ZAMI-727855 format. One record per residue (C-alpha): x, y, z; residue in three letters. Coordinates in steps of 0.05 Angstrom, whole numbers, padded with zeros to 5 digits, always signed. Example, Ala and Ser with C-alpha at 12.3 -4.5 7.8 and 13.67 -1.06 7.14 Angstrom:
<atoms>
+00246-00090+00156ALA
+00273-00021+00143SER
</atoms>
This chain:
<atoms>
-01265-00460+03100MET
-01219-00508+03064THR
-01253-00563+03025THR
-01221-00629+03010VAL
-01241-00661+02944PRO
-01275-00727+02950ASP
-01228-00779+02922GLU
-01271-00838+02943GLY
-01291-00863+02875PRO
-01222-00851+02844ALA
-01187-00881+02904GLY
-01233-00941+02903ALA
-01220-00950+02829GLY
-01145-00948+02839ALA
-01151-00999+02895THR
-01194-01043+02852ALA
-01143-01040+02796ARG
-01088-01060+02844ARG
-01125-01119+02874ARG
-01119-01167+02815PRO
-01044-01154+02813ARG
-01039-01165+02888ALA
-01079-01230+02884ARG
-01035-01255+02827PHE
-00971-01242+02866THR
-00999-01275+02928VAL
-01019-01338+02889VAL
-00950-01343+02858LEU
-00916-01331+02925GLY
-00958-01385+02958ILE
-00939-01435+02903PHE
-00865-01418+02907TRP
-00866-01425+02983LEU
-00912-01485+02994VAL
-00889-01532+02939VAL
-00815-01533+02960PRO
-00835-01539+03033LEU
-00880-01598+03020VAL
-00827-01632+02977LEU
-00775-01624+03032PHE
-00821-01651+03086LEU
-00839-01711+03044LEU
-00768-01729+03023ASP
-00724-01695+03075HIS
-00687-01759+03096SER
-00668-01776+03024VAL
-00652-01704+03006LEU
-00607-01693+03065LEU
-00570-01758+03050ALA
-00558-01739+02977GLY
-00523-01684+02939ASN
-00538-01616+02972PRO
-00557-01584+02905ALA
-00630-01605+02910GLN
-00638-01579+02981VAL
-00607-01513+02960ILE
-00655-01508+02900ALA
-00715-01521+02946LEU
-00691-01468+02995ALA
-00680-01418+02939ALA
-00750-01431+02912SER
-00780-01421+02980GLY
-00742-01356+02988LEU
-00771-01332+02922ILE
-00840-01346+02951GLY
-00825-01306+03013VAL
-00800-01248+02971VAL
-00863-01248+02929LEU
-00908-01248+02990LEU
-00869-01193+03025VAL
-00865-01152+02961ARG
-00941-01156+02954ASP
-00949-01121+03022ARG
-00903-01064+03004SER
-00929-00998+02979GLU
-00940-00999+02904PRO
-00892-00959+02862ASP
-00930-00903+02826PRO
-00886-00913+02764ARG
-00909-00984+02758ARG
-00982-00963+02755ARG
-00968-00931+02689ALA
-00942-00995+02659THR
-00977-01013+02595ARG
-01030-01067+02603PRO
-00998-01109+02549ALA
-00932-01111+02587LEU
-00968-01131+02650ARG
-01002-01188+02614VAL
-00935-01211+02585VAL
-00904-01207+02654GLY
-00959-01250+02685ARG
-00955-01302+02630VAL
-00879-01306+02638ALA
-00887-01312+02714GLY
-00937-01369+02706VAL
-00892-01405+02656LEU
-00830-01399+02699VAL
-00870-01423+02760THR
-00897-01483+02723VAL
-00830-01503+02693VAL
-00788-01494+02756VAL
-00836-01523+02807LEU
-00857-01578+02759GLY
-00784-01597+02751ALA
-00774-01600+02826LEU
-00835-01645+02833VAL
-00811-01690+02777TRP
-00741-01694+02808LEU
-00767-01724+02873ARG
-00718-01780+02890PRO
-00733-01854+02900PHE
-00714-01872+02971GLY
-00670-01929+02994ALA
-00696-01989+03033THR
-00685-01991+03109PRO
-00635-02047+03098GLU
-00594-02003+03050ALA
-00595-01945+03100VAL
-00572-01992+03155ALA
-00514-02015+03110ALA
-00486-01944+03113MET
-00460-01961+03183SER
-00410-02009+03152GLY
-00387-02074+03183SER
-00327-02108+03214ALA
-00295-02118+03146ASP
-00320-02056+03110LEU
-00315-01981+03122ARG
-00369-01937+03092VAL
-00353-01862+03088MET
-00408-01813+03073ASP
-00390-01746+03040ALA
-00432-01691+03007PRO
-00413-01713+02937ALA
-00400-01788+02944GLN
-00403-01851+02986ILE
-00338-01889+02993VAL
-00338-01964+03010ILE
-00271-01995+03027ALA
-00248-02059+03060PRO
-00219-02050+03129THR
-00163-02100+03119SER
-00108-02094+03067GLY
-00100-02041+03014THR
-00148-02040+02955PRO
-00114-02052+02889THR
-00175-02038+02846ARG
-00227-01983+02844GLY
-00299-01976+02820LEU
-00335-01910+02805ILE
-00410-01923+02807PHE
-00462-01876+02778GLN
-00531-01890+02807PRO
-00594-01892+02766GLY
-00632-01827+02754ALA
-00666-01800+02816ARG
-00646-01860+02858VAL
-00620-01851+02929ASP
-00546-01870+02923PRO
-00552-01908+02990ARG
-00596-01959+02955ALA
-00535-01990+02922TYR
-00492-01997+02984VAL
-00511-02069+03001PRO
-00497-02093+02930MET
-00432-02054+02924LEU
-00409-02077+02993SER
-00403-02147+02964GLU
-00360-02118+02909VAL
-00316-02081+02959SER
-00304-02145+02998ARG
-00265-02170+02938GLN
-00211-02118+02952GLY
-00244-02061+02913VAL
-00253-01990+02936ILE
-00320-01964+02911VAL
-00341-01892+02899PHE
-00417-01883+02895VAL
-00429-01815+02863VAL
-00482-01769+02893LYS
-00509-01737+02831GLN
-00539-01666+02834PRO
-00614-01674+02828PHE
-00602-01748+02815GLY
-00581-01735+02744ILE
-00516-01766+02719GLY
-00492-01714+02670PHE
-00495-01661+02725LEU
-00443-01697+02766ALA
-00386-01657+02737THR
-00344-01662+02801THR
-00349-01738+02805ALA
-00283-01776+02811PRO
-00255-01805+02747THR
-00206-01862+02736PRO
-00152-01812+02721SER
-00165-01773+02785SER
-00172-01833+02831THR
-00106-01864+02849VAL
-00103-01931+02885ILE
-00036-01942+02918ARG
-00010-02013+02920ARG
</atoms>
């Protein structure tokens, strides 16, 4: 008769050792998935109207959450079980710090939305043409050729559409206006914004 050794206690111990690691990964995965999703649902209209960088960052963060949750369900690698406890602690601390910094930054970068009147001004008027592009909003008079130009950088984290009513009055004076859509609503990140040297106004 062949006897099979009872691995119950040892197996239970191995499972118990793996459970804290599994719970830790699940918690991180939930944070990385839920926080970007909630931010997008709260501000989707503003985010979709602005620079696409913030939407891409939210999508990438959510993808990280999915990977963490799926990875937790996978079979544990035996080589990882032998990892030194000190390294596991360092890894968890690093994971928490990265999570707090990245997700905290995404929460802080939530944009301030434009008023309904400003959003309605995006449709233009009989004497103004408003063109919406991924990196900028262009406001130009419909009659005549503009002889002057204005490159406008919005305030930090402000929906660029909020300035369209005010800048429309400027454009009516024969000025073509470029409202920069800053990545994450931060001015110094707008490295592809038009400059006076790159914007040519033909007379």
